[in-house]
Steps between C-alpha positions, in 0.01 A plus 500: 500500500387827347405808698138608527526851355842516329704311242759365748556133570737537795506228766722682752370492853627494854560169671430432865777340706491125518551489878175549692671576835590855593867603462718453808563876527124582544450529875152661499229309686165407341303725743719797414443448126124472557509823698698681231258384230187606695655838590583572134153391387335733752700787340333413170781315320425229247637145540772549236611826670513317835725233346737764361507677839583175685768414247670838485469630856473189716710245308224243451550360149186279479218518754369152417832337597499673838128484595376209293230708333495782247435866578144500363403198714636673810298810411185291445549332841514846664211635288721755325497361144414750224135497380601436141813317383808715455556433130143598416532814717805622313350425157196711597732773623682490165170520312400807705831671414454428129141629509613824667767536231239443228278771649780751441628349171205378301694431182746262660403185314780289644382565856143416393625164367706433816195575711308232312780251572515592869123481542488164325761374752280638780196309370703184454642516856157582643359188332774290655455650847123449486557139403741444789268686743751776578249757368124485553304389194324839481829697468519714190754743366314827441619829353286804575544864405325727751561877479817447299649291779594144414374253756559127495254286684345162508148365523265571791594184686873571544625840622838598365785699653533881510373567146167329543198637320179476698277288280206495739344815348595426139376261235713208392520444126568125446547531125790742514640390838482857627322695768275778380478800734363849453775748412546778750424854388821667397565871442590569140 
């Protein structure tokens, strides 16, 4: 099958072990694994980072084989799941980095094109997550420039993480999917 935004047709991928039971050398109890996962989540680590931590530092190759449920389900049971899915979060983070780069290098046409590809993936994933009820139906990906600071936010109904733009005192422009806010006075 072809790739979404490249010419490749590679089918290489990792394969999960056939055996569902944990290996005999894993001696960690289910309660201990739950505690390690919740402790790492409280420190602000994402589910994939928690899995790498458990694999590399605690010798737990696959959490599902030990506990019977995946890391994200354990986090949801404890109320520690991330507000937005991890893959969408990192795509938005990548788009922010590209936008900051484009602010400094306006003539970089390749980055402009890559930004279009990344943002189209963001919109595609957001559509999927709205359909599967992992995001609220009012969630929107917004890009706002206020006082030469790039802020990424969402619609009024769903507050976002640390780079939220307060849309309560600004007008929402449905046509351009942006939030219009008065620019702050800047010294010239």
